[in-house]
PyMOL Python script that loads the backbone (N, CA, C, O; Angstrom):
from pymol import cmd

cmd.read_pdbstr("""\
ATOM      1  N   MET A   1     -63.063 -65.174 -79.302  1.00  0.00           N
ATOM      2  CA  MET A   1     -64.219 -64.237 -78.512  1.00  0.00           C
ATOM      3  C   MET A   1     -64.369 -63.151 -77.117  1.00  0.00           C
ATOM      4  O   MET A   1     -64.619 -61.971 -76.872  1.00  0.00           O
ATOM      5  N   VAL A   2     -63.975 -64.642 -76.305  1.00  0.00           N
ATOM      6  CA  VAL A   2     -63.792 -63.896 -75.060  1.00  0.00           C
ATOM      7  C   VAL A   2     -62.990 -63.109 -75.367  1.00  0.00           C
ATOM      8  O   VAL A   2     -63.573 -62.035 -75.226  1.00  0.00           O
ATOM      9  N   LEU A   3     -61.531 -62.823 -75.867  1.00  0.00           N
ATOM     10  CA  LEU A   3     -60.316 -62.322 -76.670  1.00  0.00           C
ATOM     11  C   LEU A   3     -60.270 -61.161 -76.773  1.00  0.00           C
ATOM     12  O   LEU A   3     -59.278 -60.438 -76.861  1.00  0.00           O
ATOM     13  N   TRP A   4     -61.730 -60.811 -76.768  1.00  0.00           N
ATOM     14  CA  TRP A   4     -62.201 -59.777 -78.472  1.00  0.00           C
ATOM     15  C   TRP A   4     -63.358 -59.105 -77.145  1.00  0.00           C
ATOM     16  O   TRP A   4     -63.652 -57.930 -76.929  1.00  0.00           O
ATOM     17  N   TRP A   5     -63.778 -60.250 -76.495  1.00  0.00           N
ATOM     18  CA  TRP A   5     -64.810 -58.934 -75.274  1.00  0.00           C
ATOM     19  C   TRP A   5     -64.216 -58.612 -74.372  1.00  0.00           C
ATOM     20  O   TRP A   5     -64.654 -57.521 -74.007  1.00  0.00           O
ATOM     21  N   ILE A   6     -62.987 -59.123 -73.418  1.00  0.00           N
ATOM     22  CA  ILE A   6     -60.936 -58.606 -72.984  1.00  0.00           C
ATOM     23  C   ILE A   6     -60.616 -57.428 -73.356  1.00  0.00           C
ATOM     24  O   ILE A   6     -59.954 -56.584 -72.752  1.00  0.00           O
ATOM     25  N   GLY A   7     -61.340 -57.363 -74.871  1.00  0.00           N
ATOM     26  CA  GLY A   7     -59.924 -56.412 -75.275  1.00  0.00           C
ATOM     27  C   GLY A   7     -61.180 -55.336 -75.413  1.00  0.00           C
ATOM     28  O   GLY A   7     -60.788 -54.277 -74.922  1.00  0.00           O
ATOM     29  N   ASN A   8     -62.351 -55.226 -75.828  1.00  0.00           N
ATOM     30  CA  ASN A   8     -63.631 -54.460 -75.547  1.00  0.00           C
ATOM     31  C   ASN A   8     -63.949 -53.626 -74.027  1.00  0.00           C
ATOM     32  O   ASN A   8     -64.693 -52.669 -73.809  1.00  0.00           O
ATOM     33  N   ALA A   9     -63.096 -54.384 -73.133  1.00  0.00           N
ATOM     34  CA  ALA A   9     -63.348 -54.157 -71.811  1.00  0.00           C
ATOM     35  C   ALA A   9     -61.819 -53.513 -71.556  1.00  0.00           C
ATOM     36  O   ALA A   9     -61.960 -53.478 -70.334  1.00  0.00           O
ATOM     37  N   VAL A  10     -60.807 -53.111 -71.704  1.00  0.00           N
ATOM     38  CA  VAL A  10     -59.814 -52.030 -71.101  1.00  0.00           C
ATOM     39  C   VAL A  10     -59.831 -51.456 -72.025  1.00  0.00           C
ATOM     40  O   VAL A  10     -59.049 -50.507 -72.094  1.00  0.00           O
ATOM     41  N   LEU A  11     -60.515 -51.678 -72.911  1.00  0.00           N
ATOM     42  CA  LEU A  11     -61.315 -49.430 -73.969  1.00  0.00           C
ATOM     43  C   LEU A  11     -61.661 -49.660 -73.327  1.00  0.00           C
ATOM     44  O   LEU A  11     -61.189 -49.697 -72.191  1.00  0.00           O
ATOM     45  N   LEU A  12     -62.335 -49.849 -73.561  1.00  0.00           N
ATOM     46  CA  LEU A  12     -63.428 -49.393 -72.728  1.00  0.00           C
ATOM     47  C   LEU A  12     -62.977 -48.632 -71.172  1.00  0.00           C
ATOM     48  O   LEU A  12     -63.339 -47.456 -71.175  1.00  0.00           O
ATOM     49  N   LEU A  13     -62.484 -48.920 -70.253  1.00  0.00           N
ATOM     50  CA  LEU A  13     -62.558 -49.292 -69.084  1.00  0.00           C
ATOM     51  C   LEU A  13     -60.808 -48.680 -68.336  1.00  0.00           C
ATOM     52  O   LEU A  13     -60.524 -48.427 -67.166  1.00  0.00           O
ATOM     53  N   VAL A  14     -59.654 -48.592 -70.019  1.00  0.00           N
ATOM     54  CA  VAL A  14     -59.276 -47.599 -69.894  1.00  0.00           C
ATOM     55  C   VAL A  14     -58.184 -46.538 -70.532  1.00  0.00           C
ATOM     56  O   VAL A  14     -57.661 -45.489 -70.155  1.00  0.00           O
ATOM     57  N   VAL A  15     -58.123 -47.388 -71.717  1.00  0.00           N
ATOM     58  CA  VAL A  15     -57.757 -46.280 -73.141  1.00  0.00           C
ATOM     59  C   VAL A  15     -58.560 -45.085 -72.800  1.00  0.00           C
ATOM     60  O   VAL A  15     -58.058 -44.094 -72.270  1.00  0.00           O
ATOM     61  N   LEU A  16     -59.761 -45.181 -73.097  1.00  0.00           N
ATOM     62  CA  LEU A  16     -61.205 -43.894 -73.421  1.00  0.00           C
ATOM     63  C   LEU A  16     -61.248 -43.316 -72.003  1.00  0.00           C
ATOM     64  O   LEU A  16     -62.332 -42.797 -71.739  1.00  0.00           O
ATOM     65  N   PRO A  17     -60.408 -43.281 -71.106  1.00  0.00           N
ATOM     66  CA  PRO A  17     -61.259 -42.948 -70.384  1.00  0.00           C
ATOM     67  C   PRO A  17     -59.880 -41.487 -70.038  1.00  0.00           C
ATOM     68  O   PRO A  17     -60.222 -40.467 -69.440  1.00  0.00           O
ATOM     69  N   VAL A  18     -58.072 -41.739 -70.658  1.00  0.00           N
ATOM     70  CA  VAL A  18     -57.456 -41.682 -70.924  1.00  0.00           C
ATOM     71  C   VAL A  18     -57.296 -40.337 -71.858  1.00  0.00           C
ATOM     72  O   VAL A  18     -56.634 -39.311 -71.699  1.00  0.00           O
ATOM     73  N   VAL A  19     -58.218 -40.793 -72.940  1.00  0.00           N
ATOM     74  CA  VAL A  19     -57.655 -39.960 -74.298  1.00  0.00           C
ATOM     75  C   VAL A  19     -59.310 -39.107 -73.779  1.00  0.00           C
ATOM     76  O   VAL A  19     -59.709 -38.355 -74.668  1.00  0.00           O
ATOM     77  N   ILE A  20     -59.709 -39.127 -73.232  1.00  0.00           N
ATOM     78  CA  ILE A  20     -60.470 -37.825 -72.507  1.00  0.00           C
ATOM     79  C   ILE A  20     -59.986 -37.057 -71.630  1.00  0.00           C
ATOM     80  O   ILE A  20     -60.076 -35.836 -71.764  1.00  0.00           O
ATOM     81  N   PHE A  21     -59.160 -37.833 -70.176  1.00  0.00           N
ATOM     82  CA  PHE A  21     -58.539 -37.206 -69.695  1.00  0.00           C
ATOM     83  C   PHE A  21     -57.901 -36.094 -70.304  1.00  0.00           C
ATOM     84  O   PHE A  21     -57.881 -34.957 -69.833  1.00  0.00           O
ATOM     85  N   LEU A  22     -57.015 -36.718 -72.111  1.00  0.00           N
ATOM     86  CA  LEU A  22     -56.117 -35.470 -71.722  1.00  0.00           C
ATOM     87  C   LEU A  22     -56.598 -34.730 -72.940  1.00  0.00           C
ATOM     88  O   LEU A  22     -56.081 -33.625 -73.107  1.00  0.00           O
ATOM     89  N   LEU A  23     -57.398 -35.084 -73.732  1.00  0.00           N
ATOM     90  CA  LEU A  23     -58.713 -34.168 -74.251  1.00  0.00           C
ATOM     91  C   LEU A  23     -59.077 -33.462 -73.405  1.00  0.00           C
ATOM     92  O   LEU A  23     -58.027 -33.563 -72.772  1.00  0.00           O
ATOM     93  N   ASN A  24     -59.625 -32.847 -72.843  1.00  0.00           N
ATOM     94  CA  ASN A  24     -59.968 -32.314 -71.793  1.00  0.00           C
ATOM     95  C   ASN A  24     -58.500 -31.209 -71.246  1.00  0.00           C
ATOM     96  O   ASN A  24     -58.633 -30.018 -70.965  1.00  0.00           O
ATOM     97  N   ARG A  25     -57.431 -31.829 -71.213  1.00  0.00           N
ATOM     98  CA  ARG A  25     -56.042 -30.847 -70.710  1.00  0.00           C
ATOM     99  C   ARG A  25     -56.448 -30.338 -71.737  1.00  0.00           C
ATOM    100  O   ARG A  25     -57.324 -29.482 -71.616  1.00  0.00           O
ATOM    101  N   VAL A  26     -55.891 -30.732 -73.277  1.00  0.00           N
ATOM    102  CA  VAL A  26     -55.545 -29.913 -74.565  1.00  0.00           C
ATOM    103  C   VAL A  26     -56.922 -29.087 -74.574  1.00  0.00           C
ATOM    104  O   VAL A  26     -56.537 -28.007 -75.021  1.00  0.00           O
ATOM    105  N   LEU A  27     -58.323 -28.957 -74.340  1.00  0.00           N
ATOM    106  CA  LEU A  27     -59.341 -28.060 -74.982  1.00  0.00           C
ATOM    107  C   LEU A  27     -58.674 -26.685 -73.402  1.00  0.00           C
ATOM    108  O   LEU A  27     -58.140 -25.605 -73.657  1.00  0.00           O
ATOM    109  N   THR A  28     -58.886 -27.099 -72.265  1.00  0.00           N
ATOM    110  CA  THR A  28     -59.083 -26.826 -70.816  1.00  0.00           C
ATOM    111  C   THR A  28     -57.761 -24.926 -71.630  1.00  0.00           C
ATOM    112  O   THR A  28     -58.028 -23.732 -71.762  1.00  0.00           O
ATOM    113  N   ALA A  29     -56.060 -26.065 -72.001  1.00  0.00           N
ATOM    114  CA  ALA A  29     -54.748 -24.870 -71.909  1.00  0.00           C
ATOM    115  C   ALA A  29     -55.480 -24.316 -73.760  1.00  0.00           C
ATOM    116  O   ALA A  29     -54.649 -23.878 -74.555  1.00  0.00           O
ATOM    117  N   PHE A  30     -56.904 -24.403 -74.192  1.00  0.00           N
ATOM    118  CA  PHE A  30     -56.702 -23.652 -75.164  1.00  0.00           C
ATOM    119  C   PHE A  30     -58.334 -22.971 -75.036  1.00  0.00           C
ATOM    120  O   PHE A  30     -59.187 -22.503 -75.790  1.00  0.00           O
ATOM    121  N   GLU A  31     -58.233 -23.122 -74.245  1.00  0.00           N
ATOM    122  CA  GLU A  31     -59.444 -21.828 -72.997  1.00  0.00           C
ATOM    123  C   GLU A  31     -58.136 -21.020 -73.679  1.00  0.00           C
ATOM    124  O   GLU A  31     -57.626 -20.662 -74.741  1.00  0.00           O
ATOM    125  N   ARG A  32     -58.026 -21.021 -72.443  1.00  0.00           N
ATOM    126  CA  ARG A  32     -57.327 -20.115 -71.597  1.00  0.00           C
ATOM    127  C   ARG A  32     -56.380 -19.173 -72.894  1.00  0.00           C
ATOM    128  O   ARG A  32     -56.512 -17.949 -72.888  1.00  0.00           O
ATOM    129  N   ILE A  33     -55.521 -19.785 -73.881  1.00  0.00           N
ATOM    130  CA  ILE A  33     -54.613 -19.425 -74.752  1.00  0.00           C
ATOM    131  C   ILE A  33     -56.373 -17.783 -75.474  1.00  0.00           C
ATOM    132  O   ILE A  33     -56.545 -16.580 -75.668  1.00  0.00           O
ATOM    133  N   ARG A  34     -56.913 -18.807 -75.515  1.00  0.00           N
ATOM    134  CA  ARG A  34     -58.198 -17.421 -76.372  1.00  0.00           C
ATOM    135  C   ARG A  34     -58.815 -16.791 -75.131  1.00  0.00           C
ATOM    136  O   ARG A  34     -59.915 -16.240 -75.147  1.00  0.00           O
ATOM    137  N   HIS A  35     -58.323 -16.863 -74.446  1.00  0.00           N
ATOM    138  CA  HIS A  35     -58.948 -15.996 -73.116  1.00  0.00           C
ATOM    139  C   HIS A  35     -58.198 -14.721 -72.759  1.00  0.00           C
ATOM    140  O   HIS A  35     -58.608 -13.691 -72.222  1.00  0.00           O
ATOM    141  N   ALA A  36     -56.568 -15.181 -73.353  1.00  0.00           N
ATOM    142  CA  ALA A  36     -54.849 -14.545 -73.412  1.00  0.00           C
ATOM    143  C   ALA A  36     -55.283 -13.633 -74.739  1.00  0.00           C
ATOM    144  O   ALA A  36     -55.275 -12.408 -74.618  1.00  0.00           O
ATOM    145  N   THR A  37     -55.595 -14.139 -75.785  1.00  0.00           N
ATOM    146  CA  THR A  37     -55.786 -13.102 -77.043  1.00  0.00           C
ATOM    147  C   THR A  37     -56.848 -12.593 -76.866  1.00  0.00           C
ATOM    148  O   THR A  37     -56.915 -11.617 -77.613  1.00  0.00           O
ATOM    149  N   ASP A  38     -57.622 -12.687 -76.362  1.00  0.00           N
ATOM    150  CA  ASP A  38     -59.549 -11.613 -75.685  1.00  0.00           C
ATOM    151  C   ASP A  38     -58.533 -10.665 -75.942  1.00  0.00           C
ATOM    152  O   ASP A  38     -58.516  -9.936 -76.934  1.00  0.00           O
ATOM    153  N   ASP A  39     -57.606 -10.681 -74.957  1.00  0.00           N
ATOM    154  CA  ASP A  39     -57.044 -10.228 -74.059  1.00  0.00           C
ATOM    155  C   ASP A  39     -55.639  -8.687 -74.723  1.00  0.00           C
ATOM    156  O   ASP A  39     -55.558  -7.464 -74.843  1.00  0.00           O
ATOM    157  N   ILE A  40     -54.793 -10.042 -74.958  1.00  0.00           N
ATOM    158  CA  ILE A  40     -54.120  -9.297 -75.951  1.00  0.00           C
ATOM    159  C   ILE A  40     -54.883  -7.466 -77.467  1.00  0.00           C
ATOM    160  O   ILE A  40     -54.421  -6.329 -77.567  1.00  0.00           O
ATOM    161  N   LEU A  41     -55.812  -7.985 -78.070  1.00  0.00           N
ATOM    162  CA  LEU A  41     -56.162  -7.765 -79.123  1.00  0.00           C
ATOM    163  C   LEU A  41     -57.437  -6.448 -77.890  1.00  0.00           C
ATOM    164  O   LEU A  41     -57.728  -5.422 -78.504  1.00  0.00           O
ATOM    165  N   SER A  42     -57.900  -6.510 -76.775  1.00  0.00           N
ATOM    166  CA  SER A  42     -59.266  -5.260 -76.645  1.00  0.00           C
ATOM    167  C   SER A  42     -57.095  -4.364 -76.595  1.00  0.00           C
ATOM    168  O   SER A  42     -56.801  -3.547 -77.468  1.00  0.00           O
ATOM    169  N   GLY A  43     -55.885  -4.823 -75.356  1.00  0.00           N
ATOM    170  CA  GLY A  43     -55.126  -3.479 -75.234  1.00  0.00           C
ATOM    171  C   GLY A  43     -54.333  -3.206 -76.580  1.00  0.00           C
ATOM    172  O   GLY A  43     -53.365  -2.456 -76.703  1.00  0.00           O
ATOM    173  N   GLY A  44     -54.882  -3.895 -77.465  1.00  0.00           N
ATOM    174  CA  GLY A  44     -53.631  -3.079 -78.958  1.00  0.00           C
ATOM    175  C   GLY A  44     -54.623  -2.410 -79.288  1.00  0.00           C
ATOM    176  O   GLY A  44     -54.344  -1.212 -79.234  1.00  0.00           O
ATOM    177  N   VAL A  45     -55.411  -2.552 -79.532  1.00  0.00           N
ATOM    178  CA  VAL A  45     -57.372  -2.007 -79.869  1.00  0.00           C
ATOM    179  C   VAL A  45     -57.092  -0.517 -79.180  1.00  0.00           C
ATOM    180  O   VAL A  45     -56.935   0.566 -79.744  1.00  0.00           O
ATOM    181  N   ALA A  46     -57.085  -0.880 -77.603  1.00  0.00           N
ATOM    182  CA  ALA A  46     -57.111   0.037 -76.492  1.00  0.00           C
ATOM    183  C   ALA A  46     -55.294   1.317 -76.968  1.00  0.00           C
ATOM    184  O   ALA A  46     -55.217   2.535 -76.805  1.00  0.00           O
ATOM    185  N   LEU A  47     -54.556   0.677 -77.344  1.00  0.00           N
ATOM    186  CA  LEU A  47     -53.140   0.799 -77.680  1.00  0.00           C
ATOM    187  C   LEU A  47     -53.352   2.280 -78.834  1.00  0.00           C
ATOM    188  O   LEU A  47     -53.123   3.487 -78.918  1.00  0.00           O
ATOM    189  N   ILE A  48     -53.850   1.317 -79.439  1.00  0.00           N
ATOM    190  CA  ILE A  48     -53.834   2.204 -81.143  1.00  0.00           C
ATOM    191  C   ILE A  48     -54.657   4.041 -80.641  1.00  0.00           C
ATOM    192  O   ILE A  48     -54.234   5.137 -81.008  1.00  0.00           O
ATOM    193  N   GLY A  49     -55.294   3.895 -80.168  1.00  0.00           N
ATOM    194  CA  GLY A  49     -56.218   4.937 -79.402  1.00  0.00           C
ATOM    195  C   GLY A  49     -55.003   6.027 -79.423  1.00  0.00           C
ATOM    196  O   GLY A  49     -54.983   6.996 -80.181  1.00  0.00           O
ATOM    197  N   GLU A  50     -54.009   5.715 -78.483  1.00  0.00           N
ATOM    198  CA  GLU A  50     -53.163   6.114 -77.646  1.00  0.00           C
ATOM    199  C   GLU A  50     -52.179   7.038 -78.941  1.00  0.00           C
ATOM    200  O   GLU A  50     -51.748   8.188 -78.859  1.00  0.00           O
ATOM    201  N   LEU A  51     -52.050   6.103 -80.031  1.00  0.00           N
ATOM    202  CA  LEU A  51     -51.052   6.294 -80.710  1.00  0.00           C
ATOM    203  C   LEU A  51     -51.334   7.167 -81.757  1.00  0.00           C
ATOM    204  O   LEU A  51     -50.818   6.867 -82.834  1.00  0.00           O
ATOM    205  N   THR A  52     -52.203   8.436 -81.705  1.00  0.00           N
ATOM    206  CA  THR A  52     -53.109   8.972 -83.152  1.00  0.00           C
ATOM    207  C   THR A  52     -51.605  10.221 -82.975  1.00  0.00           C
ATOM    208  O   THR A  52     -50.972  10.478 -84.000  1.00  0.00           O
ATOM    209  N   GLY A  53     -51.203  10.863 -81.675  1.00  0.00           N
ATOM    210  CA  GLY A  53     -50.604  12.415 -81.838  1.00  0.00           C
ATOM    211  C   GLY A  53     -48.538  12.016 -81.905  1.00  0.00           C
ATOM    212  O   GLY A  53     -47.503  12.676 -81.819  1.00  0.00           O
ATOM    213  N   VAL A  54     -49.010  10.237 -82.147  1.00  0.00           N
ATOM    214  CA  VAL A  54     -47.630   9.517 -83.087  1.00  0.00           C
ATOM    215  C   VAL A  54     -46.881  11.125 -83.793  1.00  0.00           C
ATOM    216  O   VAL A  54     -46.535  12.133 -83.178  1.00  0.00           O
ATOM    217  N   PRO A  55     -46.831  10.840 -85.229  1.00  0.00           N
ATOM    218  CA  PRO A  55     -46.902  11.655 -86.092  1.00  0.00           C
ATOM    219  C   PRO A  55     -46.365  12.773 -86.094  1.00  0.00           C
ATOM    220  O   PRO A  55     -45.187  12.860 -86.443  1.00  0.00           O
ATOM    221  N   GLU A  56     -47.294  14.229 -85.596  1.00  0.00           N
ATOM    222  CA  GLU A  56     -47.334  15.256 -85.440  1.00  0.00           C
ATOM    223  C   GLU A  56     -46.143  15.200 -84.456  1.00  0.00           C
ATOM    224  O   GLU A  56     -45.276  16.040 -84.699  1.00  0.00           O
ATOM    225  N   ALA A  57     -45.884  14.295 -83.272  1.00  0.00           N
ATOM    226  CA  ALA A  57     -44.853  14.268 -83.066  1.00  0.00           C
ATOM    227  C   ALA A  57     -43.167  13.910 -83.281  1.00  0.00           C
ATOM    228  O   ALA A  57     -42.189  14.048 -82.546  1.00  0.00           O
ATOM    229  N   LEU A  58     -43.248  13.684 -83.872  1.00  0.00           N
ATOM    230  CA  LEU A  58     -42.613  12.665 -84.682  1.00  0.00           C
ATOM    231  C   LEU A  58     -41.614  13.679 -85.804  1.00  0.00           C
ATOM    232  O   LEU A  58     -40.410  13.591 -86.047  1.00  0.00           O
ATOM    233  N   ALA A  59     -42.641  14.631 -86.339  1.00  0.00           N
ATOM    234  CA  ALA A  59     -42.615  15.913 -87.081  1.00  0.00           C
ATOM    235  C   ALA A  59     -42.041  16.788 -86.731  1.00  0.00           C
ATOM    236  O   ALA A  59     -40.976  17.085 -87.273  1.00  0.00           O
ATOM    237  N   THR A  60     -42.594  17.552 -85.623  1.00  0.00           N
ATOM    238  CA  THR A  60     -41.832  18.231 -84.185  1.00  0.00           C
ATOM    239  C   THR A  60     -40.149  17.781 -84.099  1.00  0.00           C
ATOM    240  O   THR A  60     -39.245  18.612 -84.187  1.00  0.00           O
ATOM    241  N   THR A  61     -39.976  16.628 -83.951  1.00  0.00           N
ATOM    242  CA  THR A  61     -38.948  15.774 -83.226  1.00  0.00           C
ATOM    243  C   THR A  61     -37.388  15.514 -85.076  1.00  0.00           C
ATOM    244  O   THR A  61     -36.201  15.260 -85.283  1.00  0.00           O
ATOM    245  N   ASP A  62     -38.756  15.856 -85.857  1.00  0.00           N
ATOM    246  CA  ASP A  62     -37.316  15.549 -86.776  1.00  0.00           C
ATOM    247  C   ASP A  62     -37.039  16.567 -86.898  1.00  0.00           C
ATOM    248  O   ASP A  62     -35.952  16.788 -86.364  1.00  0.00           O
ATOM    249  N   ALA A  63     -37.675  17.804 -87.578  1.00  0.00           N
ATOM    250  CA  ALA A  63     -37.895  19.615 -87.448  1.00  0.00           C
ATOM    251  C   ALA A  63     -36.510  20.331 -85.909  1.00  0.00           C
ATOM    252  O   ALA A  63     -35.746  21.267 -86.147  1.00  0.00           O
ATOM    253  N   THR A  64     -36.547  19.600 -84.520  1.00  0.00           N
ATOM    254  CA  THR A  64     -36.101  19.642 -83.875  1.00  0.00           C
ATOM    255  C   THR A  64     -34.853  19.119 -84.029  1.00  0.00           C
ATOM    256  O   THR A  64     -34.090  19.727 -83.278  1.00  0.00           O
ATOM    257  N   VAL A  65     -34.096  17.987 -84.863  1.00  0.00           N
ATOM    258  CA  VAL A  65     -33.402  17.244 -84.879  1.00  0.00           C
ATOM    259  C   VAL A  65     -32.695  18.233 -86.564  1.00  0.00           C
ATOM    260  O   VAL A  65     -31.758  17.676 -87.136  1.00  0.00           O
ATOM    261  N   ASN A  66     -33.147  19.393 -87.082  1.00  0.00           N
ATOM    262  CA  ASN A  66     -32.629  19.397 -88.243  1.00  0.00           C
ATOM    263  C   ASN A  66     -31.954  20.783 -87.437  1.00  0.00           C
ATOM    264  O   ASN A  66     -30.755  21.041 -87.546  1.00  0.00           O
ATOM    265  N   GLU A  67     -32.613  21.375 -86.866  1.00  0.00           N
ATOM    266  CA  GLU A  67     -32.511  22.591 -86.316  1.00  0.00           C
ATOM    267  C   GLU A  67     -30.951  22.809 -84.720  1.00  0.00           C
ATOM    268  O   GLU A  67     -30.377  23.726 -84.132  1.00  0.00           O
ATOM    269  N   ILE A  68     -30.958  21.784 -84.730  1.00  0.00           N
ATOM    270  CA  ILE A  68     -29.771  21.814 -83.489  1.00  0.00           C
ATOM    271  C   ILE A  68     -28.224  20.848 -84.358  1.00  0.00           C
ATOM    272  O   ILE A  68     -27.089  21.099 -83.954  1.00  0.00           O
ATOM    273  N   SER A  69     -28.382  20.102 -85.185  1.00  0.00           N
ATOM    274  CA  SER A  69     -27.545  19.701 -86.787  1.00  0.00           C
ATOM    275  C   SER A  69     -26.581  20.063 -87.349  1.00  0.00           C
ATOM    276  O   SER A  69     -25.484  19.521 -87.487  1.00  0.00           O
ATOM    277  N   VAL A  70     -27.303  21.809 -87.986  1.00  0.00           N
ATOM    278  CA  VAL A  70     -26.624  22.489 -88.598  1.00  0.00           C
ATOM    279  C   VAL A  70     -25.574  23.505 -87.291  1.00  0.00           C
ATOM    280  O   VAL A  70     -24.357  23.695 -87.270  1.00  0.00           O
ATOM    281  N   GLY A  71     -26.807  24.047 -86.203  1.00  0.00           N
ATOM    282  CA  GLY A  71     -26.108  24.684 -85.333  1.00  0.00           C
ATOM    283  C   GLY A  71     -24.892  23.983 -84.392  1.00  0.00           C
ATOM    284  O   GLY A  71     -24.131  24.565 -83.619  1.00  0.00           O
ATOM    285  N   ALA A  72     -24.968  22.368 -84.750  1.00  0.00           N
ATOM    286  CA  ALA A  72     -23.348  21.368 -83.896  1.00  0.00           C
ATOM    287  C   ALA A  72     -22.428  21.559 -85.002  1.00  0.00           C
ATOM    288  O   ALA A  72     -21.263  21.887 -84.778  1.00  0.00           O
ATOM    289  N   VAL A  73     -22.941  21.347 -86.387  1.00  0.00           N
ATOM    290  CA  VAL A  73     -22.177  21.430 -87.332  1.00  0.00           C
ATOM    291  C   VAL A  73     -21.544  23.097 -87.795  1.00  0.00           C
ATOM    292  O   VAL A  73     -20.369  23.194 -88.150  1.00  0.00           O
ATOM    293  N   ARG A  74     -22.310  24.139 -87.750  1.00  0.00           N
ATOM    294  CA  ARG A  74     -21.775  25.078 -87.552  1.00  0.00           C
ATOM    295  C   ARG A  74     -20.314  25.340 -86.828  1.00  0.00           C
ATOM    296  O   ARG A  74     -19.168  25.610 -87.187  1.00  0.00           O
ATOM    297  N   TYR A  75     -21.098  25.078 -85.478  1.00  0.00           N
ATOM    298  CA  TYR A  75     -19.790  24.914 -83.426  1.00  0.00           C
ATOM    299  C   TYR A  75     -18.704  23.757 -84.486  1.00  0.00           C
ATOM    300  O   TYR A  75     -17.940  24.363 -85.238  1.00  0.00           O
ATOM    301  N   ALA A  76     -18.654  22.516 -84.530  1.00  0.00           N
ATOM    302  CA  ALA A  76     -18.010  22.371 -85.008  1.00  0.00           C
ATOM    303  C   ALA A  76     -17.284  22.876 -86.288  1.00  0.00           C
ATOM    304  O   ALA A  76     -16.404  22.068 -86.584  1.00  0.00           O
ATOM    305  N   GLY A  77     -17.319  23.551 -86.845  1.00  0.00           N
ATOM    306  CA  GLY A  77     -16.117  23.957 -88.854  1.00  0.00           C
ATOM    307  C   GLY A  77     -15.573  25.231 -87.608  1.00  0.00           C
ATOM    308  O   GLY A  77     -14.384  25.546 -87.669  1.00  0.00           O
ATOM    309  N   SER A  78     -16.574  26.010 -86.378  1.00  0.00           N
ATOM    310  CA  SER A  78     -15.160  27.228 -85.872  1.00  0.00           C
ATOM    311  C   SER A  78     -14.962  26.775 -84.713  1.00  0.00           C
ATOM    312  O   SER A  78     -15.036  27.547 -83.757  1.00  0.00           O
ATOM    313  N   VAL A  79     -14.682  25.502 -84.539  1.00  0.00           N
ATOM    314  CA  VAL A  79     -13.827  24.232 -83.111  1.00  0.00           C
ATOM    315  C   VAL A  79     -12.712  24.235 -84.496  1.00  0.00           C
ATOM    316  O   VAL A  79     -11.662  24.766 -84.135  1.00  0.00           O
ATOM    317  N   ALA A  80     -12.659  23.818 -85.879  1.00  0.00           N
ATOM    318  CA  ALA A  80     -12.247  23.623 -86.474  1.00  0.00           C
ATOM    319  C   ALA A  80     -11.008  24.147 -87.260  1.00  0.00           C
ATOM    320  O   ALA A  80     -10.201  23.591 -88.004  1.00  0.00           O
ATOM    321  N   LYS A  81     -11.188  25.647 -86.742  1.00  0.00           N
ATOM    322  CA  LYS A  81     -11.005  26.983 -87.846  1.00  0.00           C
ATOM    323  C   LYS A  81      -9.659  27.614 -86.320  1.00  0.00           C
ATOM    324  O   LYS A  81      -8.546  28.140 -86.354  1.00  0.00           O
ATOM    325  N   LEU A  82     -10.458  27.232 -85.359  1.00  0.00           N
ATOM    326  CA  LEU A  82      -9.396  27.450 -84.009  1.00  0.00           C
ATOM    327  C   LEU A  82      -8.494  25.907 -83.966  1.00  0.00           C
ATOM    328  O   LEU A  82      -7.749  25.755 -84.934  1.00  0.00           O
ATOM    329  N   LEU A  83      -8.496  25.763 -83.836  1.00  0.00           N
ATOM    330  CA  LEU A  83      -7.203  24.508 -83.305  1.00  0.00           C
ATOM    331  C   LEU A  83      -6.335  23.612 -84.603  1.00  0.00           C
ATOM    332  O   LEU A  83      -5.634  22.627 -84.375  1.00  0.00           O
ATOM    333  N   GLY A  84      -6.594  24.271 -86.119  1.00  0.00           N
ATOM    334  CA  GLY A  84      -6.283  24.334 -87.317  1.00  0.00           C
ATOM    335  C   GLY A  84      -5.297  25.045 -88.174  1.00  0.00           C
ATOM    336  O   GLY A  84      -5.280  24.849 -89.389  1.00  0.00           O
TER     337      GLY A  84
END
""", "prot")
cmd.dss("prot")
cmd.show_as("cartoon", "prot")
cmd.util.cbc("prot")
cmd.orient("prot")
């Protein structure tokens, strides 16, 4: 019976504080992760507002690339005739 009380005392005085300490460290890390994800979410929402003009810009870029490619093909054909 004495060993039972010694085991209970060791559990309460040694093991339980270590478990509480480790749990506290895990919960602290969890809170830091939660704050970081909240910051990432708010940054992502702010970024969405900046991307409203992207489809129009891509359409303009696509049209410009098509115009340049037509001119480049025409130039390459002329050069091929001169060299050939």
